[in-house]
MDAnalysis code that builds the backbone (N, CA, C; Angstrom):
import MDAnalysis as mda
import numpy as np

u = mda.Universe.empty(150, n_residues=50, atom_resindex=np.repeat(np.arange(50), 3), trajectory=True)
u.add_TopologyAttr("name", ["N", "CA", "C"] * 50)
u.add_TopologyAttr("resid", np.arange(1, 51))
u.add_TopologyAttr("resname", ["MET", "ASN", "PRO", "HIS", "ILE", "LEU", "GLU", "ASN", "ALA", "ALA", "THR", "TYR", "VAL", "ASN", "ALA", "TYR", "ARG", "ASN", "GLY", "MET", "SER", "ARG", "ARG", "GLY", "VAL", "THR", "ALA", "ASP", "ALA", "ALA", "THR", "LEU", "ARG", "GLY", "HIS", "VAL", "VAL", "ARG", "LEU", "PHE", "GLY", "ALA", "VAL", "TYR", "ALA", "ALA", "ILE", "LEU", "VAL", "PRO"])
u.atoms.positions = np.array([
    [-188.216, 16.568, -139.435],
    [-186.862, 16.709, -138.851],
    [-185.959, 16.695, -140.330],
    [-184.978, 17.038, -139.580],
    [-183.437, 17.383, -140.443],
    [-182.895, 16.174, -140.810],
    [-182.638, 15.676, -142.346],
    [-182.157, 14.110, -142.339],
    [-180.304, 14.333, -142.388],
    [-180.089, 15.460, -142.211],
    [-178.520, 15.757, -142.057],
    [-178.016, 15.385, -140.538],
    [-178.949, 15.962, -139.523],
    [-178.719, 15.747, -138.134],
    [-179.363, 14.535, -137.777],
    [-179.999, 13.653, -138.437],
    [-180.434, 12.245, -138.187],
    [-179.191, 11.600, -138.473],
    [-178.466, 11.765, -139.697],
    [-177.097, 11.029, -140.028],
    [-176.170, 11.467, -138.796],
    [-176.012, 12.524, -138.824],
    [-174.889, 12.833, -137.448],
    [-175.336, 11.967, -136.022],
    [-176.325, 12.075, -135.856],
    [-176.845, 11.493, -134.351],
    [-176.461, 10.073, -134.872],
    [-176.758, 9.411, -135.485],
    [-176.642, 8.134, -136.100],
    [-174.972, 7.550, -135.991],
    [-174.154, 8.628, -136.387],
    [-172.798, 8.461, -136.804],
    [-172.317, 8.617, -135.406],
    [-173.164, 9.278, -134.246],
    [-172.186, 9.577, -133.188],
    [-172.771, 8.281, -132.381],
    [-173.969, 7.713, -132.520],
    [-174.395, 6.518, -131.739],
    [-173.616, 5.476, -132.049],
    [-173.376, 5.130, -133.086],
    [-172.620, 4.008, -133.804],
    [-171.212, 4.422, -133.299],
    [-170.405, 5.718, -132.979],
    [-169.217, 5.464, -132.886],
    [-169.389, 5.365, -131.143],
    [-170.291, 5.561, -130.452],
    [-170.156, 5.411, -128.895],
    [-170.014, 4.183, -128.543],
    [-170.849, 3.221, -129.450],
    [-171.141, 2.109, -129.280],
    [-169.778, 1.198, -129.611],
    [-169.389, 1.659, -130.884],
    [-167.965, 1.086, -131.105],
    [-166.919, 1.323, -130.003],
    [-166.854, 2.226, -129.693],
    [-166.054, 2.324, -128.601],
    [-166.031, 1.606, -127.104],
    [-167.260, 1.853, -126.682],
    [-167.320, 0.937, -125.554],
    [-167.259, -0.475, -125.942],
    [-167.401, -0.792, -127.498],
    [-167.015, -2.337, -127.050],
    [-165.754, -2.776, -127.524],
    [-164.903, -1.754, -128.052],
    [-163.684, -1.748, -128.025],
    [-162.880, -1.808, -126.640],
    [-163.483, -1.359, -125.926],
    [-162.854, -1.238, -124.435],
    [-163.457, -2.487, -123.558],
    [-164.619, -3.126, -123.726],
    [-164.972, -4.231, -123.588],
    [-166.092, -4.001, -122.183],
    [-166.707, -2.693, -122.642],
    [-167.865, -2.388, -121.740],
    [-169.068, -2.732, -122.649],
    [-170.117, -3.076, -122.117],
    [-171.425, -2.878, -122.689],
    [-172.019, -1.022, -122.689],
    [-172.367, -0.937, -123.751],
    [-172.899, 0.433, -123.672],
    [-174.137, 0.720, -123.191],
    [-174.363, 1.398, -121.792],
    [-175.420, 2.004, -121.343],
    [-176.551, 2.631, -122.080],
    [-177.629, 2.264, -122.189],
    [-178.726, 2.845, -123.166],
    [-179.277, 4.097, -122.474],
    [-179.230, 4.448, -121.065],
    [-179.602, 5.215, -120.753],
    [-178.723, 6.628, -120.336],
    [-177.443, 6.365, -120.677],
    [-176.273, 6.963, -120.766],
    [-176.029, 7.352, -122.389],
    [-176.377, 6.642, -122.968],
    [-176.079, 7.029, -124.441],
    [-177.334, 7.752, -124.760],
    [-178.618, 7.343, -124.360],
    [-179.800, 8.237, -124.374],
    [-179.644, 9.664, -124.117],
    [-179.012, 9.894, -123.283],
    [-178.745, 10.952, -122.304],
    [-177.813, 12.175, -123.148],
    [-176.622, 11.387, -123.408],
    [-175.690, 12.169, -124.498],
    [-176.493, 12.756, -125.700],
    [-177.406, 11.580, -126.417],
    [-178.081, 12.201, -127.586],
    [-179.375, 13.143, -127.445],
    [-179.639, 12.932, -126.349],
    [-180.861, 14.064, -126.213],
    [-180.068, 15.471, -126.014],
    [-179.020, 15.646, -125.193],
    [-178.242, 17.016, -124.561],
    [-177.784, 17.212, -126.471],
    [-177.315, 16.290, -127.093],
    [-176.510, 16.808, -128.170],
    [-177.543, 17.182, -129.423],
    [-178.260, 16.344, -129.442],
    [-179.576, 16.361, -130.683],
    [-180.839, 16.541, -130.828],
    [-181.352, 16.116, -129.544],
    [-182.711, 16.583, -129.174],
    [-183.524, 15.563, -128.987],
    [-184.391, 15.150, -128.298],
    [-185.414, 13.910, -127.600],
    [-185.479, 13.403, -128.661],
    [-185.929, 13.855, -129.829],
    [-186.632, 13.096, -130.996],
    [-186.023, 12.201, -131.491],
    [-184.263, 12.388, -131.747],
    [-183.513, 11.606, -132.492],
    [-183.070, 10.733, -131.356],
    [-183.061, 11.098, -129.967],
    [-182.649, 9.921, -129.239],
    [-183.810, 8.868, -129.188],
    [-185.203, 9.277, -129.374],
    [-186.544, 8.451, -129.199],
    [-186.356, 7.303, -130.588],
    [-185.452, 7.722, -131.615],
    [-185.376, 6.978, -133.034],
    [-184.320, 6.122, -132.790],
    [-183.255, 6.487, -132.483],
    [-181.771, 5.805, -132.391],
    [-181.518, 5.244, -131.281],
    [-181.882, 5.216, -130.249],
    [-181.535, 4.715, -128.970],
    [-182.960, 3.629, -128.113],
    [-182.713, 2.368, -128.292],
    [-183.868, 1.579, -128.264],
    [-184.220, 1.809, -126.559],
])
């Protein structure tokens, strides 16, 4: 596992959640997981998205 990719994926997840909360919408875990899987891979999605 590459720590740099993990850090980028974590930054992406936090930015996604912060953006959704600024809009007053709850972040859908399935949608977020799909984005992370597509961009970073399933392992990173399993670690970062509960």
